C-alpha positions, 0 to 999 in steps of 0.5 A, spaced: 653 487 638 647 491 641 650 498 638 651 495 631 644 493 630 639 499 630 633 497 635 626 496 632 623 500 637 626 507 635 622 508 629 628 511 625 627 506 619 621 508 614 615 503 613 615 498 607 608 498 607 605 505 608 600 508 603 600 516 603 593 518 605 589 523 602 587 526 608 592 528 615 594 522 619 593 523 626 595 518 632 590 514 636 592 518 642 589 525 639 583 528 643 577 529 639 581 529 633 577 527 626 580 523 621 581 526 614 577 523 608 579 517 605 585 516 610 585 510 616 587 512 622 595 511 623 598 507 628 605 510 631 610 506 633 613 506 640 618 511 638 614 515 634 618 516 628 615 511 623 607 512 622 604 505 621 598 503 616 591 503 618 589 496 617 586 493 623 589 486 626 582 483 626 584 476 625 590 476 631 590 474 638 593 479 643 601 478 644 605 476 650 610 481 652 615 476 649 612 475 642 610 483 641 616 484 637 614 479 631 606 479 631 601 485 630 595 486 635 588 489 634 586 496 635 581 494 640 586 490 644 587 492 651 595 492 652 600 496 656 603 501 652 610 498 654 608 491 651 605 494 644 609 491 639 611 495 632 607 492 627 606 493 619 599 492 617 598 490 609 593 492 604 589 486 602 585 484 596 578 487 599 581 494 599 583 494 592 576 491 590 573 497 594 578 502 590 576 499 583 569 499 585 569 506 587 573 508 580 568 504 576 562 508 579 566 514 578 567 512 571 560 510 570 557 517 573 562 520 568 560 516 562 552 518 564 554 525 564 558 525 558 552 522 555 547 527 557 551 532 554 552 529 548 544 528 548 544 536 549 548 537 544 544 533 539 538 537 541 542 543 540 544 541 533 537 539 531 534 546 534 540 549 529 537 545 523 530 547 525 533 555 525 536 554 519 530 551 515 526 557 518 531 562 515 530 558 509 523 559 509 523 566 511 528 567 505 523 564 500 517 568 503 521 574 502 522 572 495 514 570 494 512 577 497 517 580 492 514 576 486 507 578 489 508 585 489 511 585 482 505 582 480 500 587 483 504 592 480 503 589 473 496 588 475 495 595 477 498 598 470 494 593 466 487 592 469 484 598 466 486 597 459 484 590 459 477 591 462 476 597 457 478 593 452 473 587 454 468 592 455 468 595 448 468 587 445 462 586 449 459 592 447 460 590 440 458 583 440 451 586 443 451 591 438 452 586 432 447 581 435 442 587 436 442 589 429 441 582 427 435 581 431 432 588 429 433 586 422 429 580 422 421 581 420 416 582 425 414 575 425 421 572 425 422 577 431 416 574 435 418 567 433 425 568 435 423 571 442 418 565 443 424 560 441 428 564 446 423 564 452 422 556 450 429 555 450 430 558 457 424 554 459 427 548 456 434 549 460 430 550 466 427 544 465 433 540 463 437 542 469 431 540 474 430 533 470 438 532 470 438 533 478 432 528 478 436 523 474 442 524 478 438 523 484 434 517 481 441 514 479 444 515 486 438 511 489 439 505 483 446 505 485 445 504 492 439 499 491 444 495 487 450 496 492 445 493 497 443 487 493 450 486 491 451 486 499 445 481 500 448 474 502 442 471 502 441 472 494 447 469 492 446 463 497 439 463 494 442 462 487 447 457 489 441 453 492 437 453 486 442 451 482 444 446 487 437 443 487 436 443 479 442 439 479 440 434 484 433 434 481 437 432 474 441 427 478 435 424 482 432 423 475 438 420 472 439 415 478 431 413 478 432 412 471 438 407 472 434 404 478 428 402 474 433 400 468 437 395 473 430 393 476 427 391 470 428 384 466 434 384 461 429 384 455 425 390 458 431 394 459 433 393 452 427 395 449 427 401 454 434 403 452 432 402 444 426 407 446 430 412 449 435 412 443 430 412 438 427 418 442 434 422 442 434 421 435 427 423 434 429 429 438 436 430 434 432 430 427 427 435 430 432 440 432 436 439 425 429 440 422 428 446 426 435 449 424 434 447 417 427 451 417 430 457 420 436 457 415 430 457 410 426 462 413 433 467 413 434 465 406 427 467 404 427 474 408 434 475 405 431 474 398 425 479 400 430 484 403 434 484 397 427 485 392 425 491 397 432 494 396 431 493 388 424 496 388 426 502 392 433 503 388 429 503 382 431 500 375 437 504 374 441 500 379 440 493 376 447 493 373 450 494 380 445 490 384 446 484 379 454 485 380 453 485 387 449 479 387 454 475 383 459 478 388 456 476 394 454 469 391 461 468 389 463 470 396 458 465 399 461 459 394 468 461 396 467 461 403 463 454 402 469 451 399 474 453 404 470 451 410 467 444 406 473 440 409 472 442 416 464 441 416 465 434 412 470 432 418 466 435 423 460 431 420 464 425 420 466 425 427 459 426 429 457 420 425 463 416 428 461 418 435 454 416 434 456 409 431 460 408 437 455 410 442 450 405 439 456 400 439 457 401 447 449 401 448 449 394 444 455 392 448 451 394 455 445 390 452 449 384 450 452 384 457 445 385 461 443 379 457 449 374 459 448 376 466 441 374 466 442 367 468 448 369 472 444 374 477 446 372 484 440 370 490 437 375 495 442 372 500 448 373 496 446 380 494 445 382 502 452 379 504 455 383 498 452 389 501 454 387 508 461 386 505 461 393 501 459 397 507 465 393 512 470 395 506 467 402 506 468 403 513 475 400 513 477 405 507 474 411 511 478 409 517 484 408 513 483 415 510 483 418 517 489 414 519 493 416 513 490 424 514 492 424 521 499 420 520 500 426 514 499 431 519 504 428 524 509 427 519 508 435 517 509 437 524 515 432 525 518 435 519 517 442 521 520 440 528 526 437 524 527 444 520 527 448 526 533 443 529 537 444 523 536 451 522 538 452 530 545 451 529 546 456 524 542 461 528 547 459 534 553 461 529 550 467 527 548 469 534 555 467 537 558 471 531 554 477 533 556 477 540 563 476 538 563 482 534 559 486 540 565 484 545 570 486 540 566 493 539 565 493 547 573 492 548 575 497 543 570 502 547 573 500 553 580 501 550 578 508 549 575 509 556 582 508 559 584 515 558 579 518 563 583 525 563 583 525 555 576 524 555 575 529 560 579 534 556 576 532 549 569 533 552 571 540 556 573 542 549 567 540 545 563 543 550 566 550 550 566 550 543 558 548 542 556 553 548 560 558 543 556 556 537 549 555 542 550 563 544 552 565 537 545 561 534 541 564 540 544 571 538 542 570 530 535 567 532 534 573 536 536 578 531 532 573 526 526 574 530 526 581 530 527 582 523 521 577 522 517 581 526 519 588 523 517 585 516 511 582 519 509 589 521 511 592 515 507 587 511 501 588 515 501 595 515 502 594 507 496 590 507 492 594 511 493 600 506 492 596 500 485 594 503 483 601 505 486 604 498 480 606 493 484 604 487 485 597 490 477 597 492 476 599 484 480 593 482 476 588 486 470 591 483 473 591 476 475 584 477 468 582 479 465 585 473 470 582 469 468 575 471 461 577 470 463 579 463 467 573 461 461 568 464 456 572 459 461 572 453 462 564 454 454 563 454 454 567 448 459 563 445 456 557 447 449 559 444 452 562 437 456 555 437 449 551 438 446 555 433 451 555 428 451 547 428 443 547 428 444 551 421 450 547 418 449 544 411 455 542 409 455 535 410 448 534 407 451 538 401 457 533 400 452 527 401 447 530 396 453 531 391 456 524 392 449 521 391 448 526 384 455 523 382 453 516 383 447 517 380 450 520 374 455 515 373 450 509 373 446 513 368 452 514 364 454 506 364 446 504 363 446 509 357 453 506 354 450 499 355 443 501 351 447 504 345 451 498 345 445 494 344 442 498 339 448 498 335 
């Protein structure tokens, strides 16, 4: 029986719970031996054939010799080697949790590393874009430099010819003007010189006056701005208008108070007197308007008579026709507006009649109330009731305002509560979409080896591109420096060249001559406008034609009467 069953202490059976470590396993009885990294110290069975797991039996009590075959013991337990059982330590959940945290930390570190590399790649791409932009600018500047060189060549070839042509024209203009001036009589020549000197003095005075006018206008604008920004002025105008309005109201209230304190008969007489006074004022205003209309008509007639006297007897027919036409227009306009004016006057009469009726009704009401006037005590009681009612009304209005504000506040809170469900739904949807996105990203991060391989490949490619761009940048810098040196050399040569200096001096002379030509043209145009007589000639011819036509018509009328 004993020979058929293998012994448990022989160590020939392989362990079922053993986990291979990353480092070398060493027995506990090794002297001065350092355990391998990531590997717990292994136990050996009494036979020495099967290595055990490295989990400590911390939760067990020392076993008796009879129980050593079925229970594990702790590593710190003092037992006899002969009594030590062969145990199997199990890896629990805390071990796998630690391993999971370790792998998670490694993944996080790798993600951060990849993120940094991605940011660096993005920076490299932006730098490359800047390099490309600079290269494009360099090409544009090269094209502009070529255009400038071409323009400079053309300017050099055409400047001398153009300058000579302008000088010839200027000399010709000066010669013509000098010939015209020399042909004048001595008196006219002296007068011309005096006028020219006066013109120069007038221009200087005009310039000084213009500057002075500009300064005055600026000062006026500044003062107007200050007045516009003055708040006290607007406040004064507003208070003045308010004072005038209050004075008018005070006067009206005083008149009403006097009327209320009077007897009905006196009040009626006063109202009738006021109506008569208003009617008299209206009649006076209407008379003034009629007088002004008569004066205007008289002035118009006088003006027509003066115009007839000034024009002479030849224009009687045309004046009569104009007068008849004007009167016809006046009659037509009067007939067109007759109905409107009639309706307006009738409306005014109806309004006046209605006002009279209302005044009479008010007077009759006052007379009827004469015998029904309350006593002084009754009036005081009514005033007290009125004051109490006014206070109650103010309190009710205050309560209404407060309740309205409270209602608005509660309605706003209700709207917020109603919109809270929608906000929560939107927030849940956004969180769900974010969770789905994160889960998708986590699925992509599961294959760490593939990510590392992709990252390494991308990194190598980007490094190659970076090296290429750096070489291109250095080459471009050398080319730009070379072109800049050539440009500076050409610029220095151009500055020291006699032809360029001559061109600059000719250009300055050309500007001076152009300014002189412009001033001379302005002077010639001014003198031409001063001696312009075509418009006067046309007006004279037109007047002569009209006079001839009127004369012919008048002659025809005389001949017709003679026959």
